[in-house]
C-alpha positions as CSV (number, residue, x, y, z in Angstrom):
1,X,-110.5,-24.2,-70.8
2,X,-112.4,-27.2,-69.5
3,X,-112.7,-27.8,-65.8
4,X,-112.7,-31.2,-63.8
5,X,-113.5,-31.7,-60.2
6,X,-112.5,-35.1,-58.7
7,X,-112.5,-36.9,-55.4
8,X,-110.3,-39.9,-54.8
9,X,-110.5,-42.3,-51.9
10,X,-109.8,-45.9,-51.1
11,X,-112.8,-47.1,-52.9
12,X,-112.4,-45.3,-56.2
13,X,-113.0,-41.9,-57.6
14,X,-115.9,-39.7,-58.6
15,X,-115.7,-36.6,-60.9
16,X,-117.6,-33.7,-62.5
17,X,-116.1,-32.6,-65.9
18,X,-117.3,-29.5,-67.7
19,X,-116.4,-29.2,-71.4
20,X,-115.6,-26.0,-73.0
21,X,-115.5,-25.8,-76.9
22,X,-116.3,-23.7,-79.8
23,X,-120.2,-24.1,-80.2
24,X,-119.6,-24.3,-84.0
25,X,-117.5,-27.4,-83.7
26,X,-120.1,-30.3,-83.7
27,X,-119.9,-33.1,-81.2
28,X,-121.8,-36.3,-80.3
29,X,-123.2,-37.2,-76.9
30,X,-122.0,-40.1,-74.8
31,X,-122.0,-43.2,-76.9
32,X,-120.0,-46.1,-78.5
33,X,-118.7,-44.3,-81.5
34,X,-115.4,-46.0,-82.3
35,X,-115.7,-49.5,-83.9
36,X,-111.9,-49.9,-83.5
37,X,-112.5,-49.6,-79.7
38,X,-115.3,-52.0,-79.0
39,X,-117.1,-51.3,-75.8
40,X,-115.5,-47.9,-75.3
41,X,-118.0,-45.0,-74.9
42,X,-117.4,-41.3,-74.9
43,X,-118.1,-37.8,-76.1
44,X,-116.9,-37.6,-79.7
45,X,-115.7,-34.6,-81.6
46,X,-117.1,-35.0,-85.1
47,X,-114.5,-33.0,-86.9
48,X,-111.4,-35.0,-85.8
49,X,-113.2,-38.1,-84.7
50,X,-111.5,-38.2,-81.3
51,X,-112.8,-38.0,-77.8
52,X,-112.9,-35.4,-75.1
53,X,-113.9,-38.0,-72.4
54,X,-113.7,-41.7,-72.9
55,X,-114.5,-44.8,-70.8
56,X,-113.7,-48.4,-71.1
57,X,-116.3,-50.1,-68.7
58,X,-114.6,-53.4,-69.0
59,X,-111.2,-52.2,-67.7
60,X,-112.8,-49.5,-65.6
61,X,-110.5,-46.8,-67.2
62,X,-111.6,-43.2,-67.8
63,X,-109.8,-40.4,-69.4
64,X,-110.7,-36.7,-69.8
65,X,-108.7,-34.3,-72.0
66,X,-108.1,-30.6,-71.1
67,X,-106.1,-28.0,-73.1
68,X,-103.0,-26.4,-71.6
69,X,-100.7,-23.7,-72.6
70,X,-97.6,-24.7,-74.4
71,X,-94.3,-23.3,-75.8
72,X,-94.9,-24.5,-79.4
73,X,-94.7,-22.1,-82.3
74,X,-97.1,-24.4,-84.4
75,X,-100.1,-23.3,-86.2
76,X,-103.3,-25.2,-85.3
77,X,-103.6,-26.6,-88.9
78,X,-100.2,-28.3,-88.7
79,X,-100.7,-29.7,-85.3
80,X,-101.5,-33.4,-84.5
81,X,-105.0,-33.8,-83.0
82,X,-105.1,-34.4,-79.2
83,X,-108.4,-36.2,-79.7
84,X,-106.6,-39.6,-79.8
85,X,-105.2,-39.3,-76.3
86,X,-108.3,-40.2,-74.2
87,X,-109.1,-43.2,-76.5
88,X,-105.5,-44.5,-76.3
89,X,-105.4,-44.0,-72.5
90,X,-108.6,-46.1,-71.8
91,X,-106.9,-48.8,-74.0
92,X,-104.0,-48.7,-71.6
93,X,-101.6,-46.6,-73.8
94,X,-100.7,-43.4,-72.1
95,X,-99.2,-40.5,-74.2
96,X,-95.5,-39.7,-74.2
97,X,-96.0,-36.2,-75.9
98,X,-95.3,-35.1,-79.4
99,X,-93.4,-32.0,-80.7
100,X,-96.4,-31.5,-83.1
101,X,-99.1,-31.7,-80.5
102,X,-100.2,-28.7,-78.5
103,X,-100.4,-28.8,-74.7
104,X,-102.7,-30.8,-72.8
105,X,-103.7,-32.1,-69.4
106,X,-104.9,-35.8,-69.5
107,X,-106.7,-36.9,-66.4
108,X,-106.5,-40.7,-66.2
109,X,-108.6,-42.7,-63.7
110,X,-108.4,-46.4,-63.2
111,X,-108.7,-49.0,-60.4
112,X,-105.0,-48.2,-59.6
113,X,-105.9,-44.5,-58.9
114,X,-105.8,-41.2,-60.7
115,X,-103.1,-39.1,-62.2
116,X,-102.8,-36.0,-64.5
117,X,-100.3,-36.2,-67.5
118,X,-99.3,-32.7,-68.5
119,X,-97.5,-31.8,-71.8
120,X,-96.3,-28.3,-72.6
121,X,-94.8,-29.0,-76.0
122,X,-91.4,-30.1,-74.7
123,X,-91.9,-32.0,-71.4
124,X,-94.4,-34.6,-70.1
125,X,-95.0,-34.5,-66.4
126,X,-97.0,-36.9,-64.2
127,X,-99.0,-35.6,-61.2
128,X,-100.6,-38.3,-59.0
129,X,-104.0,-37.3,-57.7
130,X,-103.9,-37.8,-53.9
131,X,-106.8,-38.7,-51.6
132,X,-109.3,-35.9,-51.3
133,X,-111.1,-33.3,-53.6
134,X,-109.1,-31.6,-56.3
135,X,-109.6,-29.5,-59.4
136,X,-107.8,-29.1,-62.7
137,X,-108.3,-26.7,-65.6
138,X,-105.7,-25.4,-68.0
139,X,-102.7,-25.4,-65.6
140,X,-101.5,-27.5,-62.6
141,X,-103.7,-29.6,-60.3
142,X,-105.2,-27.3,-57.6
143,X,-103.4,-24.4,-59.1
144,X,-104.2,-21.4,-56.8
145,X,-103.6,-18.9,-59.6
146,X,-106.5,-20.3,-61.6
147,X,-109.4,-18.1,-60.5
148,X,-112.1,-20.6,-60.7
149,X,-110.1,-23.2,-58.7
150,X,-109.2,-20.5,-55.9
151,X,-112.9,-19.6,-55.8
152,X,-114.7,-23.0,-55.9
153,X,-112.2,-25.7,-54.7
154,X,-113.0,-25.0,-51.0
155,X,-116.7,-25.2,-51.9
156,X,-116.4,-28.7,-53.5
157,X,-114.3,-29.8,-50.6
158,X,-117.2,-28.9,-48.3
159,X,-119.5,-31.1,-50.4
160,X,-117.9,-34.6,-50.4
161,X,-119.3,-37.3,-52.7
162,X,-119.3,-40.2,-50.3
163,X,-123.0,-40.4,-49.6
164,X,-126.3,-41.3,-51.4
165,X,-126.6,-37.7,-52.6
166,X,-123.8,-38.1,-55.1
167,X,-123.9,-36.8,-57.9
168,X,-126.7,-34.3,-57.1
169,X,-124.8,-32.5,-54.4
170,X,-122.1,-31.5,-56.9
171,X,-124.5,-30.8,-59.7
172,X,-126.4,-28.4,-57.3
173,X,-123.1,-26.7,-56.4
174,X,-122.3,-26.4,-60.1
175,X,-125.7,-24.8,-60.6
176,X,-124.7,-22.3,-57.9
177,X,-121.4,-21.5,-59.7
178,X,-123.4,-20.8,-62.8
179,X,-125.1,-17.8,-61.0
180,X,-121.8,-16.0,-61.8
181,X,-121.5,-14.1,-65.0
182,X,-119.9,-16.7,-67.5
183,X,-117.3,-14.1,-68.6
184,X,-116.1,-13.8,-65.0
185,X,-112.7,-15.6,-64.8
186,X,-113.9,-17.3,-61.6
187,X,-116.8,-18.9,-63.4
188,X,-116.9,-22.6,-64.2
189,X,-119.8,-22.4,-66.6
190,X,-117.9,-20.2,-69.0
191,X,-117.9,-17.9,-71.9
192,X,-114.2,-17.6,-72.8
193,X,-114.6,-15.2,-75.7
194,X,-113.8,-12.1,-73.6
195,X,-110.5,-13.9,-72.7
196,X,-109.5,-14.3,-76.3
197,X,-110.9,-17.9,-76.9
198,X,-114.0,-18.9,-79.0
199,X,-115.0,-21.6,-76.5
200,X,-117.9,-21.8,-74.2
201,X,-119.2,-24.4,-71.8
202,X,-121.4,-26.8,-73.7
203,X,-122.0,-29.9,-71.4
204,X,-120.9,-31.6,-68.2
205,X,-120.5,-35.2,-67.3
206,X,-120.5,-37.0,-63.9
207,X,-118.7,-40.3,-63.5
208,X,-117.8,-42.8,-60.7
209,X,-115.1,-45.4,-61.0
210,X,-114.8,-48.1,-58.4
211,X,-114.7,-51.8,-57.7
212,X,-118.4,-52.1,-58.8
213,X,-117.7,-50.6,-62.1
214,X,-118.0,-47.4,-64.0
215,X,-121.0,-45.1,-64.2
216,X,-120.9,-42.0,-66.4
217,X,-123.7,-39.7,-67.5
218,X,-123.6,-36.6,-69.8
219,X,-125.8,-33.5,-69.6
220,X,-125.9,-30.9,-72.4
221,X,-126.5,-27.3,-71.4
222,X,-129.6,-25.7,-73.0
223,X,-127.5,-23.1,-74.7
224,X,-123.7,-22.4,-74.7
225,X,-122.5,-20.9,-71.4
226,X,-126.0,-21.0,-69.9
227,X,-127.2,-23.2,-67.2
228,X,-130.8,-22.9,-67.8
């Protein structure tokens, strides 16, 4: 139940991505972890070896993976890992979906723009990300039925990124959201256990993609679901 906030304009895109995962599932901070993908950096899941977020600085491609509800009756142990998706995406190979893969939202950012590829187990849909500030979590882009989007999207839209204060303006706003109880469904820094999932917010990344290149930085939280 990760969350991404993104602003797209004529010069590129800037985003803030918060990762929710089971704290017992080990991960590696931003780095060049994949010899088969030289130059690619990302956040690696140690168990499956894939990426939650991946960046190819040379092609200026970035991809972030978010889980999404699906219609599959497929045990997790039989499912194909979604961790390959972000790595393939930054190599220029977008997913087509698989009947053995659980649902996902894959945010793709490149010099050509940004889009979300959504898979529900049977159908792959593409949603272009239009100019402006947008949010996505486990459902559709800017979904008004997602409590955290309904609560915080207007706030992020009131704090655009097109000035020298980026990314601190959005980081300060994220800190404000973290004053909310992490079990509250409106929270971005989250504890999803009361909602039936073992995941908690573990880290966030800020990134900019534009003509001048890609800049991405990661920040681990001091403890799961805790800002500080």
